N, CA, C and O of each residue as an XYZ file, in Angstrom:
396
protein
N      35.258    -94.792     33.086
C      34.297    -95.825     32.778
C      32.955    -95.440     33.392
O      32.891    -95.138     34.583
N      31.892    -95.444     32.607
C      30.584    -95.069     33.120
C      29.707    -96.296     33.271
O      29.814    -97.260     32.512
N      28.837    -96.239     34.267
C      27.917    -97.348     34.508
C      26.695    -97.169     33.626
O      26.165    -96.064     33.505
N      26.256    -98.239     33.019
C      25.070    -98.216     32.182
C      24.058    -99.179     32.779
O      24.360   -100.350     33.012
N      22.856    -98.674     33.022
C      21.820    -99.533     33.581
C      21.383   -100.554     32.548
O      21.277   -100.250     31.360
N      21.134   -101.750     33.008
C      20.657   -102.777     32.084
C      19.255   -102.422     31.627
O      18.529   -101.759     32.368
N      18.841   -102.841     30.419
C      17.505   -102.511     29.933
C      16.410   -103.009     30.866
O      15.388   -102.343     31.027
N      16.611   -104.176     31.485
C      15.591   -104.712     32.383
C      15.406   -103.798     33.584
O      14.273   -103.468     33.935
N      16.501   -103.380     34.224
C      16.403   -102.512     35.396
C      15.781   -101.166     35.032
O      14.992   -100.617     35.801
N      16.130   -100.643     33.877
C      15.611    -99.349     33.449
C      14.101    -99.398     33.231
O      13.414    -98.408     33.484
N      13.575   -100.519     32.771
C      12.158   -100.637     32.464
C      11.309   -101.083     33.652
O      10.092   -101.222     33.521
N      11.931   -101.307     34.802
C      11.179   -101.742     35.978
C      10.419   -100.578     36.594
O      10.886    -99.439     36.616
N       9.247   -100.900     37.085
C       8.492    -99.969     37.918
C       8.491   -100.550     39.320
O       8.702   -101.749     39.498
N       8.256    -99.709     40.312
C       8.175   -100.241     41.671
C       7.162    -99.469     42.484
O       6.777    -98.346     42.159
N       6.745   -100.126     43.564
C       5.902    -99.487     44.560
C       6.421    -99.955     45.917
O       6.799   -101.115     46.076
N       6.439    -99.053     46.889
C       6.941    -99.379     48.220
C       5.900    -98.974     49.265
O       5.316    -97.892     49.203
N       5.690    -99.866     50.217
C       4.725    -99.646     51.293
C       5.403    -99.781     52.648
O       6.453   -100.412     52.771
N       4.785    -99.178     53.667
C       5.200    -99.431     55.037
C       4.950   -100.916     55.333
O       4.015   -101.509     54.796
N       5.768   -101.495     56.166
C       5.553   -102.880     56.571
C       4.588   -102.897     57.747
O       4.902   -102.383     58.821
N       3.415   -103.485     57.547
C       2.434   -103.646     58.626
C       1.418   -104.711     58.216
O       1.514   -105.276     57.126
N       0.456   -104.984     59.077
C      -0.527   -106.043     58.802
C      -1.342   -105.764     57.544
O      -1.631   -106.690     56.786
N      -1.716   -104.519     57.308
C      -2.522   -104.172     56.132
C      -1.769   -104.424     54.831
O      -2.352   -104.902     53.858
N      -0.490   -104.107     54.811
C       0.250   -104.225     53.554
C       0.612   -105.667     53.209
O       0.935   -105.955     52.056
N       0.567   -106.565     54.165
C       0.840   -107.976     53.844
C      -0.143   -108.485     52.791
O       0.244   -109.196     51.863
N      -1.405   -108.119     52.941
C      -2.428   -108.526     51.980
C      -2.230   -107.830     50.640
O      -2.433   -108.442     49.591
N      -1.839   -106.570     50.661
C      -1.589   -105.835     49.416
C      -0.459   -106.501     48.638
O      -0.565   -106.696     47.427
N       0.615   -106.848     49.329
C       1.754   -107.505     48.675
C       1.328   -108.857     48.106
O       1.719   -109.214     46.995
N       0.539   -109.598     48.854
C       0.036   -110.892     48.369
C      -0.789   -110.713     47.093
O      -0.663   -111.505     46.158
N      -1.627   -109.684     47.050
C      -2.445   -109.413     45.861
C      -1.567   -109.020     44.670
O      -1.810   -109.456     43.544
N      -0.551   -108.198     44.921
C       0.352   -107.787     43.837
C       1.071   -109.009     43.274
O       1.200   -109.146     42.058
N       1.536   -109.891     44.144
C       2.221   -111.094     43.677
C       1.275   -111.998     42.889
O       1.698   -112.627     41.919
N       0.016   -112.073     43.283
C      -0.961   -112.897     42.566
C      -1.217   -112.357     41.161
O      -1.349   -113.128     40.210
N      -1.285   -111.033     41.032
C      -1.584   -110.410     39.740
C      -0.350   -110.147     38.883
O      -0.472   -109.854     37.694
N       0.838   -110.250     39.482
C       2.097   -109.972     38.784
C       3.112   -111.064     39.144
O       3.974   -110.846     39.996
N       3.018   -112.229     38.506
C       3.888   -113.345     38.884
C       5.381   -113.056     38.766
O       6.187   -113.727     39.409
N       5.761   -112.074     37.960
C       7.171   -111.735     37.784
C       7.669   -110.713     38.816
O       8.808   -110.253     38.734
N       6.823   -110.363     39.777
C       7.174   -109.368     40.796
C       8.348   -109.839     41.648
O       8.455   -111.012     42.005
N       9.226   -108.886     41.964
C      10.356   -109.128     42.853
C      10.067   -108.363     44.139
O       9.968   -107.136     44.128
N       9.932   -109.088     45.244
C       9.596   -108.477     46.525
C      10.849   -108.394     47.385
O      11.519   -109.399     47.622
N      11.157   -107.189     47.849
C      12.290   -106.965     48.757
C      11.731   -106.454     50.075
O      11.062   -105.422     50.125
N      12.018   -107.199     51.146
C      11.497   -106.832     52.467
C      12.604   -106.204     53.310
O      13.725   -106.707     53.373
N      12.259   -105.100     53.951
C      13.158   -104.374     54.835
C      12.452   -104.214     56.176
O      11.253   -104.481     56.258
N      13.147   -103.788     57.233
C      12.496   -103.682     58.543
C      11.222   -102.823     58.559
O      10.257   -103.183     59.233
N      11.199   -101.726     57.850
C      10.034   -100.836     57.899
C       9.361   -100.647     56.549
O       8.441    -99.840     56.427
N       9.807   -101.383     55.527
C       9.304   -101.157     54.181
C       9.332   -102.449     53.380
O      10.183   -103.313     53.591
N       8.392   -102.562     52.462
C       8.425   -103.635     51.479
C       8.344   -102.983     50.103
O       7.486   -102.136     49.853
N       9.251   -103.391     49.213
C       9.335   -102.806     47.873
C       9.062   -103.908     46.862
O       9.645   -104.990     46.937
N       8.170   -103.626     45.913
C       7.822   -104.581     44.874
C       8.205   -103.989     43.531
O       7.720   -102.922     43.153
N       9.085   -104.689     42.803
C       9.518   -104.265     41.474
C       8.960   -105.235     40.436
O       8.891   -106.443     40.660
N       8.569   -104.676     39.306
C       8.033   -105.490     38.215
C       8.576   -104.936     36.900
O       8.558   -103.724     36.687
N       9.054   -105.799     36.027
C       9.488   -105.322     34.715
C       8.287   -104.858     33.890
O       7.320   -105.597     33.713
N       8.363   -103.639     33.394
C       7.358   -103.153     32.448
C       6.097   -102.571     33.028
O       5.834   -101.381     32.856
N       5.298   -103.384     33.720
C       3.960   -102.941     34.135
C       3.546   -103.661     35.411
O       3.640   -104.885     35.500
N       3.090   -102.902     36.390
C       2.593   -103.456     37.645
C       1.109   -103.141     37.748
O       0.701   -101.992     37.578
N       0.304   -104.155     38.026
C      -1.148   -103.979     38.132
C      -1.609   -104.428     39.512
O      -1.259   -105.514     39.972
N      -2.395   -103.581     40.165
C      -3.052   -103.956     41.420
C      -4.551   -103.938     41.127
O      -5.108   -102.895     40.784
N      -5.201   -105.089     41.262
C      -6.627   -105.205     40.935
C      -7.484   -105.186     42.203
O      -7.204   -105.894     43.171
N      -8.520   -104.371     42.175
C      -9.463   -104.283     43.291
C     -10.063   -105.647     43.590
O     -10.169   -106.040     44.752
N     -10.451   -106.365     42.559
C     -11.087   -107.672     42.723
C     -10.196   -108.644     43.509
O     -10.679   -109.365     44.381
N      -8.911   -108.658     43.198
C      -7.975   -109.536     43.897
C      -7.870   -109.145     45.369
O      -7.893   -110.009     46.245
N      -7.756   -107.845     45.642
C      -7.684   -107.386     47.027
C      -8.952   -107.734     47.797
O      -8.881   -108.167     48.947
N     -10.102   -107.549     47.173
C     -11.365   -107.865     47.846
C     -11.455   -109.350     48.195
O     -11.949   -109.708     49.264
N     -10.983   -110.203     47.304
C     -10.980   -111.639     47.588
C     -10.096   -111.963     48.789
O     -10.443   -112.809     49.613
N      -8.961   -111.293     48.882
C      -8.012   -111.581     49.958
C      -8.406   -110.965     51.304
O      -8.193   -111.581     52.348
N      -8.976   -109.763     51.290
C      -9.353   -109.128     52.559
C     -10.764   -109.497     52.995
O     -11.125   -109.308     54.156
N     -11.558   -110.018     52.079
C     -12.905   -110.451     52.430
C     -13.897   -109.328     52.629
O     -14.869   -109.479     53.369
N     -13.664   -108.208     51.979
C     -14.575   -107.056     52.072
C     -14.386   -106.178     50.844
O     -13.456   -106.373     50.061
N     -15.283   -105.206     50.688
C     -15.122   -104.237     49.603
C     -13.840   -103.453     49.846
O     -13.521   -103.127     50.989
N     -13.108   -103.151     48.786
C     -11.824   -102.452     48.912
C     -11.774   -101.311     47.911
O     -11.969   -101.508     46.711
N     -11.512   -100.126     48.417
C     -11.338    -98.943     47.579
C      -9.844    -98.793     47.329
O      -9.073    -98.670     48.281
N      -9.423    -98.799     46.078
C      -7.997    -98.733     45.773
C      -7.311    -97.480     46.314
O      -6.085    -97.453     46.429
N      -8.071    -96.457     46.643
C      -7.472    -95.268     47.247
C      -6.881    -95.578     48.624
O      -6.058    -94.818     49.135
N      -7.304    -96.700     49.223
C      -6.751    -97.118     50.513
C      -5.262    -97.449     50.407
O      -4.550    -97.431     51.412
N      -4.789    -97.751     49.199
C      -3.370    -98.037     49.002
C      -2.505    -96.871     49.463
O      -1.405    -97.075     49.975
N      -2.996    -95.666     49.285
C      -2.219    -94.464     49.598
C      -1.936    -94.300     51.092
O      -1.021    -93.568     51.466
N      -2.704    -94.967     51.942
C      -2.509    -94.834     53.389
C      -1.157    -95.371     53.847
O      -0.583    -94.870     54.813
N      -0.644    -96.394     53.152
C       0.618    -97.015     53.539
C       1.710    -96.864     52.487
O       2.784    -97.455     52.603
N       1.429    -96.071     51.467
C       2.365    -95.885     50.366
C       3.556    -95.019     50.788
O       3.383    -93.959     51.389
N       4.764    -95.485     50.464
C       5.973    -94.708     50.731
C       6.450    -94.038     49.456
O       6.714    -92.836     49.445
N       6.565    -94.813     48.377
C       7.102    -94.284     47.129
C       6.690    -95.185     45.972
O       6.236    -96.313     46.168
N       6.860    -94.661     44.762
C       6.607    -95.464     43.572
C       7.373    -94.872     42.409
O       7.823    -93.728     42.459
N       7.515    -95.669     41.355
C       8.131    -95.156     40.129
C       7.295    -95.617     38.952
O       6.754    -96.723     38.950
N       7.196    -94.761     37.959
C       6.417    -95.073     36.774
C       5.266    -94.105     36.615
O       4.985    -93.290     37.493
N       4.615    -94.212     35.487
C       3.419    -93.431     35.233
C       2.242    -94.165     35.859
O       2.189    -95.395     35.844
N       1.309    -93.413     36.404
C       0.168    -93.993     37.120
C      -1.084    -93.905     36.281
O      -1.380    -92.868     35.687
N      -1.820    -95.007     36.237
C      -3.180    -95.027     35.689
C      -4.054    -95.624     36.774
O      -3.828    -96.748     37.223
N      -5.055    -94.860     37.192
C      -5.932    -95.308     38.263
C      -7.374    -95.330     37.794
O      -7.835    -94.412     37.116
N      -8.076    -96.385     38.159
C      -9.523    -96.451     37.951
C     -10.113    -97.065     39.216
O      -9.383    -97.367     40.161
N     -11.421    -97.250     39.236
C     -12.039    -97.896     40.397
C     -11.623    -99.354     40.505
O     -11.699    -99.940     41.585
N     -11.181    -99.949     39.395
C     -10.876   -101.380     39.365
C      -9.394   -101.723     39.359
O      -9.022   -102.825     39.761
N      -8.533   -100.800     38.909
C      -7.110   -101.098     38.794
C      -6.242    -99.885     39.125
O      -6.604    -98.739     38.858
N      -5.087   -100.179     39.713
C      -4.020    -99.199     39.922
C      -2.845    -99.749     39.131
O      -2.355   -100.839     39.427
N      -2.381    -98.998     38.116
C      -1.352    -99.492     37.198
C      -0.156    -98.549     37.191
O      -0.308    -97.329     37.129
N       1.036    -99.135     37.256
C       2.280    -98.393     37.074
C       2.964    -98.909     35.827
O       3.040   -100.120     35.617
N       3.466    -98.002     34.989
C       4.189    -98.385     33.781
C       5.008    -97.189     33.317
O       4.797    -96.066     33.775
N       5.928    -97.433     32.419
C       6.683    -96.357     31.795
C       6.118    -96.127     30.400
O       5.960    -97.073     29.628
N       5.814    -94.876     30.076
C       5.352    -94.554     28.721
C       6.474    -94.841     27.725
O       7.627    -94.476     27.954
N       6.139    -95.473     26.660
C       7.121    -95.733     25.602
C       6.877    -94.737     24.480
O       5.795    -94.720     23.893
N       7.857    -93.917     24.179
C       7.722    -92.914     23.120
C       8.124    -93.490     21.790
O       8.077    -92.794     20.776
């Protein structure tokens, strides 16, 4: 008997960060921009899974941190991610290409 991943799990993208004060705001911004996000907290890591497409918006982060935010700062606490990446000055997007 073989295990088959459910279509929902297969189409999920995720991003994982170190758990610290800086990433609390990042997670809050991701949840604000992705209401369907599933957040799993571990002692040293927080993992956010989203079906289909995950968007991190610079504007949302700037509102929450109260200063200008360069999305490249995300990489300082990044542990891992899954999906194809699209990056601009305004958005960091993870998704799976559909052929």
